[in-house]
N, C-alpha and C positions, 0 to 999 in steps of 0.2 A: 504493499499500500504505499502511496506516496505520503512523505512524512507530514507535509502541511495539511493535506487532506485528512490523514489520519487524526492529527491534532485536533482540527475542526470538527471531525465526525464524533470524536470522543467528548469534546466539548458540549456539542448538540446533544449527545446522549445523556449526559449528566443533567442538562436542563430538562430534557424529556423526563428524567427519573424525578426531579423535583416537582414538575408540572403534574405528574401522575400522582405523588404523594399529597399534593395540594387537592387535586380532584377527589382522591379517596377521603380526605378530611372534609371536603365540602359535602360529600354524599353523607358521611357519617353524621356530620352536624346539621343535615337537612336544610343546608343553605337553599337561597331562593333559586327556583329551577333555571331561570335565565342566566344566572351567575354560573351556574354549573355547566350549563350548554355552552357559554361563552370560554370557560376554561377548556371544555372538551374541543371546541373549535380551535383554540390556541395551540392544544397539543397536535391536532391534525396537521396544522400548519407547520409546526416544528417537525413532525414526521415527514412531511413533503420536502422540507429543507434538507433533512438527513438523507432521504432518498436521492435528492439532487446531488450531494456530495459523494454518495456511493456510486451513482451512474457516472459522474464525472471521473472518478477514480478508475472505474472499469473500463470507460473509452480510452483514457490515456494510458492505460497499463495493458489489460488483457486483450481489448479489442485492437489496439495498435499492434500487439505482438500477433495476434491472429492474422491481421492484414499482411504483416510482414513476412509471415510464413505461409502465405496463400491460402488461409482458412477463412476467407471472406464469408463463405456461406454459413458456416458456424456462427460468426460474429453477427450476422444479420438476422439468422434465426433467434439468437439469444435476445437480440434488442426488440425483435417483433414480439417475442414472449413477454417481455417486460411491458412493452406497449399494450398488449392484450390485457395483461393483469391490471394495469392501470385504468384501462377503459371499461373493465368488468367488474369494478369494485362497488357497483350499486349507486353510482351518482347519477 
């Protein structure tokens, strides 16, 4: 993993961990529903940010390596699979 991306991804995951703890407390405390939903949406945004970092790393490392070795079809298939997963997540 690229060092800078790894550092940023770990930072993002720690933020997510804190956000999830906060969400759990909000639910336990029976906070106002809209506030809980707002927190949940913030977590989803953070997850999208983490996913973007992971895709960037994959493109810069594994996909670049695949293209250099003539495995373009494997790289394209993987990216299409990720694209399909993103588009089939129920939005």
